[in-house]
C-alpha positions in Angstrom: -34.3 276.0 -63.3 -33.6 279.4 -61.8 -32.3 282.3 -64.3 -28.9 282.3 -62.7 -28.3 278.7 -63.6 -30.0 279.1 -67.1 -27.5 281.9 -68.0 -24.6 279.5 -67.4 -23.0 277.7 -70.3 -24.2 274.1 -70.8 -20.6 272.8 -70.3 -20.6 274.6 -66.7 -23.9 272.8 -65.9 -22.4 269.4 -66.9 -19.4 270.0 -64.8 -21.4 270.9 -61.9 -23.7 267.8 -62.2 -20.5 265.7 -62.5 -18.9 267.2 -59.4 -22.2 266.8 -57.4 -22.3 263.0 -58.6 -18.7 262.4 -57.6 -19.1 264.1 -54.1 -22.2 261.7 -53.5 -20.1 258.7 -54.5 -17.3 259.7 -52.3 -19.7 260.1 -49.3 -21.0 256.6 -49.9 -17.6 255.3 -49.8 -16.4 257.2 -46.8 -19.4 255.7 -44.7 -19.8 252.1 -45.9 -22.8 250.1 -44.5 -21.4 247.8 -42.2 -22.5 244.3 -42.8 -24.5 242.8 -39.8 -22.5 239.6 -38.9 -24.2 237.2 -36.9 -23.1 237.3 -33.3 -21.4 234.2 -32.3 -21.9 232.8 -28.9 -18.9 232.8 -26.9 -17.3 229.2 -27.0 -17.4 227.7 -23.7 -14.0 226.2 -22.8 -14.1 222.5 -22.9 -14.4 221.0 -19.6 -11.3 219.2 -18.4 -11.8 215.5 -18.0 -10.1 213.4 -15.8 -7.4 211.1 -17.3 -8.9 208.2 -15.8 -12.0 207.6 -14.0 -12.6 206.4 -10.3 -13.2 202.7 -10.6 -12.8 201.3 -7.1 -14.4 198.0 -7.8 -11.4 197.3 -10.3 -8.8 198.5 -7.6 -10.3 195.9 -5.2 -9.8 193.0 -7.7 -5.9 193.4 -7.8 -3.1 195.7 -6.7 -1.9 195.6 -10.3 -5.2 197.3 -11.5 -4.7 199.9 -8.7 -1.3 201.1 -9.4 -1.6 200.9 -13.2 -4.7 203.3 -13.0 -3.6 207.0 -12.7 -6.2 207.8 -10.3 -5.8 204.7 -8.3 -1.9 205.4 -8.1 -2.6 208.8 -7.0 -4.9 207.7 -4.2 -2.6 205.1 -3.2 0.4 207.5 -3.0 -1.7 209.8 -0.9 -2.2 206.9 1.4 1.3 206.0 1.6 2.3 209.5 2.3 -0.1 209.4 5.4 2.0 206.4 6.5 5.3 207.9 5.7 6.2 205.1 3.3 5.7 206.8 -0.2 9.3 205.9 -1.1 8.0 202.4 -2.2 5.6 203.7 -4.8 8.1 206.4 -6.0 10.6 203.7 -6.4 8.2 201.6 -8.5 7.3 204.6 -10.7 11.0 205.4 -11.1 11.6 201.8 -12.3 8.8 202.1 -14.8 10.2 205.2 -16.2 13.7 203.7 -16.3 12.5 201.0 -18.6 11.3 203.8 -21.2 14.7 205.6 -20.9 16.8 205.8 -24.2 19.9 203.7 -24.2 22.5 206.6 -24.0 20.8 208.0 -20.7 20.4 204.5 -19.0 23.6 204.5 -17.1 23.3 207.9 -15.5 19.5 207.4 -14.5 20.4 203.8 -13.1 22.9 205.5 -10.8 20.6 208.2 -9.7 17.7 205.7 -8.8 20.2 203.5 -7.0 21.6 206.4 -5.1 18.2 207.7 -4.2 16.3 204.5 -3.2 18.5 201.4 -3.0 21.8 202.2 -1.6 22.1 201.9 2.2 21.1 205.0 4.0 19.9 206.6 0.9 17.6 209.5 0.9 14.4 207.5 0.2 15.7 204.1 0.9 13.2 201.3 0.3 13.0 198.1 2.4 15.1 195.5 0.4 17.0 192.6 1.8 21.0 192.7 1.5 21.0 189.9 -1.3 18.5 192.0 -3.6 20.5 195.1 -2.8 23.9 193.7 -3.8 22.3 192.1 -7.0 21.1 195.4 -8.0 24.4 196.9 -7.4 26.0 194.5 -9.7 23.4 195.0 -12.3 24.6 198.6 -12.7 27.8 197.2 -14.3 26.0 195.9 -17.3 23.3 198.6 -17.1 20.2 197.5 -19.2 16.6 198.1 -18.7 16.4 195.0 -16.5 18.7 196.6 -13.9 16.0 197.1 -11.2 13.7 194.1 -12.1 14.3 192.1 -9.1 14.3 195.1 -6.6 11.1 196.5 -8.1 9.4 193.1 -7.8 10.2 192.8 -4.2 8.9 196.3 -3.5 5.8 195.5 -5.7 5.3 192.3 -3.4 5.9 194.4 -0.2 3.3 196.9 -1.0 0.7 194.3 -2.3 0.8 192.2 0.8 1.2 195.0 3.3 0.1 198.7 2.3 -2.5 197.6 -0.3 -4.5 195.5 2.2 -4.6 198.6 4.8 -5.4 201.0 1.9 -8.5 199.0 1.0 -9.7 199.3 4.5 -8.9 203.0 4.9 -11.1 206.0 5.1 -9.8 207.3 2.0 -10.8 204.2 0.0 -14.1 203.9 1.5 -14.9 207.5 0.8 -13.9 207.1 -2.9 -15.9 204.0 -3.1 -19.2 205.9 -2.1 -21.6 205.9 -5.1 -22.7 209.4 -4.2 -19.9 211.9 -3.5 -20.6 215.3 -2.3 -18.7 218.5 -2.0 -16.5 217.2 0.7 -15.2 214.4 -1.7 -12.7 214.7 -4.4 -14.6 214.9 -7.7 -12.3 214.3 -10.7 -15.0 215.7 -13.1 -13.9 219.2 -11.8 -10.8 221.1 -13.1 -7.6 220.7 -11.3 -4.3 219.1 -11.5 -3.2 215.7 -9.9 -1.2 217.7 -7.3 -4.5 219.4 -6.2 -6.3 216.0 -6.3 -3.6 214.5 -4.2 -3.8 217.3 -1.7 -7.7 216.6 -1.4 -7.0 212.8 -1.1 -4.4 213.5 1.8 -7.2 215.4 3.8 -9.2 211.9 3.9 -6.2 210.1 5.2 -6.1 212.2 8.2 
């Protein structure tokens, strides 16, 4: 120890040591050692899966299998649009939705469907005989979930015996039935909405 420090009182030396210790402690607190956290790999977004697979073999077995499959219905709708007769499948879908409508909303929705698809000269008039059209009109008075059963059944049969048969022979269906689909075909494994998928389907109907 140098003379200058030796000459100081013991209490001063003790205070100096305490101050030095506190400064060292504060410096350690001011610059804490950062813990090395394992770097997590970026989570890859889950790939969107189609809500239903393409199963054209089942579509061929019955019209029911086709329109009750999301992808099949989208493909068939695209085909009908190419023939300017999409009002038939739209009416069928509207009837299915109507059956799930809460009771308080039935009357308003029934009038809307009738006005859009069933009434003569309606915007999207479907091909119904006069007897079925009149029966459906009378059904609106009682207005329950069976209002459109007869009309829906007639349109189902019309599509099954006519459009469905042409669909099975169409370029669209044949392309979708190919076991190996290249970039030119619509692949549901990719990301995209049904609107985008339908637009892709329409390109095959041209």
